[in-house]
Residue, then its C-alpha position, 0 to 999 in steps of 0.5 A: x129221432x134216430x139218435x138218443x138224445x141225452x136232453x130234453x126240455x119244455x115249457x113250465x108255464x106259458x104265462x111265465x118266462x121259464x123253461x125245464x131242461x132235462x138231463x136224461x140219464x136214467x129214464x127212472x130219474x130225470x134230473x130237471x133245472x129252471x131256466x129263464x127264457x132269454x128275451x123279454x116274451x113271456x108267452x107264446x114262443x116255440x123252440x127247437x132243441x138240437x143236442x145241448x143247444x136250444x133255439x128261441x123264437x118269436x112269442x110276445x107279451x100281452x098288453x092291457x088289451x089285445x089291440x096292445x099285445x106285442x109280437x117279436x121276431x126276435x131269435x135267440x140261441x141257448x147253449x146249455x154246458x155240461x156245468x149247466x151254465x146257459x150261454x146266450x147268442x142272438x141270431x138273425x131275426x125272422x121276417x115277420x114277428x109271430x106268437x103261437x107258431x110251431x116250430x121244427x129241425x126239418x134237417x140238421x142244418x134247417x129250421x122251420x117256423x110255421x103259421x101263428x098270429x101277429x097283430x094282423x090275426x092268424x098267419x100262413x105264412x112260413x120261414x126257413x132258417x139256415x144255421x150255418x148261414x144264419x139266415x131266414x127266408x119265407x117259404x111256401x104258404x100253409x092252405x090255412x091261416x092258423x096257429x098251434x099246428x103239429x109239425x113233423x119232419x120225415x126222414x129229413x126230406x118231407x115236413x108235415x103240418x097236422x091240424x091247428x086252430x083257425x079263425x071261423x066256426x069249427x075253431x080247428x082243423x083236421x088238414x094234414x099238409x106236407x112240404x117236400x124241403x127241397x121244394x120250399x119255393x112252391x106257392x102253397x103246402x100240399x093237402x094230403x089225401x087220406x087213404x084210410x083212417x080219414x076222420x080219426x085225426x078230428x079237428x084239433x090242436x095242441x097234438x103231440x107229435x113223434x117220429x118212430x120208424x113205422x111213422x109219425x105218432x099223433x096224440x092227445x090234444x084238444x077236440x071240442x075244448x076236451x084234452x083227449x087220450x087217443x094215439x094215431x099212427x100216420x103212414x107218410x108212404x101209404x097216407x093212412x091213418x090208423x089207431x094206436x096204444x091210448x095214453x094212460x091220461x088225456x093230456x095236450x102238447x103245447x111248447x114240449x118236445x120229446x127226448x129219447x133214452x134207449x127204446x123209449x121216448x119222453x114227452x112232458x104233457x102241458x096240463x099237470x107236467x105229466x111225463x109220457x113214455x112211449x116204448x118203441x118195442x111195445x108200441x104202448x104208453x107209460x107214465x111218471x107222475x111222482x114229483x120230487x123237488x130237489x132245490x138245486x136241480x128243479x124237480x126229479x121225476x120218478x116212477x116204481x113202474x120200471 
């Protein structure tokens, strides 16, 4: 995320088809508008935003009982125009229906979906989408079948997967896995051996993740059914984990993607919709919690702390 993003988005409520698109004109006041997901899925899909384009993948519909849940392999491209009109295009479908998966842009032309669940259970399968060719292909699998992993792309060369929820007694993973984008045909992702700070990540899912010049920030998430406020820096070069300034409030980050304005990175938490702000220069977090409803634009988030 080296370039400045003038907009960002996040899911309003995982039980609804709503998502929020935010225009970041000034960090003190962010104009937002609600939209409806452009296909049947009401939950568990994931997204990637590249400038004013948002890619939606998979998800599902809950059934009368879990055996009747529906899972999708559908992919949609949503363009938000300057007039705030939403233009929708259907793209090539994924090879595997999936929900609860993670999605990321590895490069400007390659998108990735990782893990998740469908009618067969948890998944280790992963797929790569070439935007220019509008084509999906299956790639190396994760070492574990799991959902709700956190993803980051490092310098458009390496993908990193952190934690996630797994089947079994521990119910969460502390594994860090990596995959070189140039070697996606490998059999599995490589397990990362931590050089220092081993144990800081714990077994967690719904972890927030941000790419900064010093490395990859991991923050919040759920550990043993409790939301966390810790923040950890992962250094891809040294493979070390190090504690950083904590969030001002514990939170989880599910289906919410960061945006950037000036020296600040912004991300909306999944618990109460609070806006967490990371100052890259100071290496510290701030928090916007004031919500002002605007019937035309949704709600604006404001703070007197800036």
